[in-house]
SELUMGU-15507 format. One record per residue: z, x, y of N, C-alpha, C, O, CB in turn. Coordinates in steps of 0.2 Angstrom, whole numbers, plus 5000, padded with zeros to 4 digits. Glycine has a CB too. Layout:
BEGIN
ZXYZXYZXYZXYZXY...
END
This chain:
BEGIN
544754835720544654875727545354865731545654815730544054845731545454915735546054915739546054855744545554825745546154975742546654845746546754785751546354795757546254745761547454775753546254855759545854875765545154875764544854905759546054935769544754835768544054835767543654895770543854915775543754765770543154915766542754975768542354955774542054905774542355005762542354995780541954985785541254985784540854945787542155025791541055025779540355025777540154965773539554935774540155085772540554935769540454875766540454815771539954775770541054855761540854815776540854765781540154765784539854715785541454775786539954825786539354825790538754805786538354765788539254905793538654835780538154815776538154745773537554715772538154855769538754715773538754645771538454595776538254535774539454625770538354615782538054575787537254575786536954525788538154605794536954615782536254615780536054605773535554575772536054685782536554615768536354605761536954575758537554585760536054665758536854545752537354525748537554575743537154605740537154455744538254595743538454655739538854625733539254585734538854705743538654645727539154625722539754665722539854715726538754645715540254645718540854675717540854755716541154795718541354645713540354765711540254835709539954875715540154935716539754835703539454845719539254875725539754895729539854955732538654835728540254845731540754855735541254915733541454955737541154795736541354915726541754965724541455035725541755085727541954955716540855045723540455105724540455135731540555185733539755105721540355085736540355105743541055125745541055165749540055045747541555085743542255105745542455175743542755205746542655045742542155195737542355255734542055315739542355365739542055265727541555295742541255345747541655365753541655415756540555325749542155315754542555325760543255345758543755325762542655255763543355365752544055385750544355445753545055445753544055395742544055485756544355545760544155545767543555555769544055615756544655535771544555535778544655605781545155645779545055485782544255625786544255685789544255675797543855645799543755745788544855695800544855675807544555735811544655795810545555665809544255715817543955765822544255755828544355695830543255765822544455805832544655795839544055775843543555785842544955865842544255735849543755715853543355775856543655825858544055675859542755775856542355825858542155885853541755925854542655855864542555885848542455935842541755915839541655855837542955935837541355965838540655955835540755955827541155995824540156005837540455905824540455895817539955945814540155975809540255815815539355945817538855995815538355995821538355955825538555985808537956055821537456065825536756055821536756075816537456125829536256035825535556035822535456105820535556155824535056005826535156115814534956185811535556215807535356255803534856225817536156185807536656205803536556175796536256125795537356185805536756215791536756185784537356135784537856145784536856245779537156075783537556015783537555985776537055955774537455965788538055995772538055965765538355895764538355865759538456015760538655875769538955805769538655755773538355775779539655815771538655695771538555635776539255605778539655615774538055585772539255575783539855545785539755475787539255455789540155585792540255435786540355365788540855365794541455385792540455315782540755335799541255325804541655275802541455215801540855305811542355285801542855245799543155205804543255145803543355275795543255235810543555205816543455245822543255305821544355185815543455215827543255255833542555255834542155205832543555325833542255305837541555315838541355385839541755425841541255265844540755405838540455475839539755465842539555405843540455515832539555525844538855515847538455575845538755635844538855515855537755565845537255625844536955645850536855595854536755605838536955705851536655725858536155785857536255825852537155735863535855795862535355865862535455895869535555855874534655845861535455955870535555995876534755995879534356025875535856065875534755975885534055985888533956055891534456085893534055935894533356075893533256145895533556155902533756215903532456155896533656105906534056115912534756115912535156115917533756065917535056115906535756115905536156045904536756045902536056155910535755995905536055925905536055905897535755935893535655875909536555865896536555835889536355765889536455725893537355835887535855755884535655685883535955655876535855685871534855685882536255595877536555565872535955525868535555485872537055515874535855535862535255505858535455445854535055405852534855555855536155445852536355395848537155385848537455435848536155405840537355325849538055315848538255285841537855245839538355265853538755315838538855295831539555255831540055275833538955355826539455195828540055145827540355145820540055165816539855075830540955115819541155105812540655075808540355025809541855065813540655105802540155085797539455125797539055125793540055015797539355155803538755195803538755265799539255295799538555215811538255275796538155345792537855395797537355385800537755325786538155455797537855505801537755565796538155575792538255525807537355615798537255675795536555685791536455735788537755685790536155635792535455645789535055695793534955685799535055575789534955755790534555805794533855785797533655805802534555865790533555745793532855725795532955665801532455665804532455695789533455635802533555585807533855625813533655615819534055535805534355665812534655705818534255755821534355775827535355735815533755785817533355835820533755895822534255925819532855815825533655915829534055965832534655945836534855975840533556005836534855885835535455855838536055875836536155905830535355775838536555875840537255885838537655825837537455775841537555935843538155825833538555765832539255785835539555835833538655745825539455745840540155765843540655715839540555665837540155745850541255745838541755705835541955645838541755625844542455755835542255595834542355535836542855525841543355565842542555485830542855475845543355465850543855415847543655355845543055435857544455435847544955395844544755365837544855315835545055325848544555415833544355395826544255445821544555505822543655365827544055425815543955475809543355465806543055405806544555465805543155515802542555505798542655525791543155555789541955565801542355485786542355505779541755545777541255525777542455435775541955605775541355645772541155625765541655605761541555725772540555625764540355605757540055675754539655705756539755555757540455695749540255755745539955735739540355715734540955805745539355735738538955725732539055645730539155605735539355765726538855635724538855565723539555535721539955575718538355545717539655475722540355445720540455445713541055425711540355365723
END
């Protein structure tokens, strides 16, 4: 594995013991970083989203627009968090990370 530790590995290691093979597989999921500008939407609820993302650095948030025009933040995403599960996000939108980047997961490692 490279000298830099995967943020997903770091986060999951707090909860479970990972083998070297597990660490390698998880690190491969983070091999391609995609940067988003602050406030740029990663996707909107209802969009066809083919990727899952892991927050590599910085932070992002999920939000929904309320009928009266206000925005409600429903989740803050920190490094190591996985975002993009349509059944979890529902009709929420994901706003780009603040001072950070996301790794898209395209298919299996």
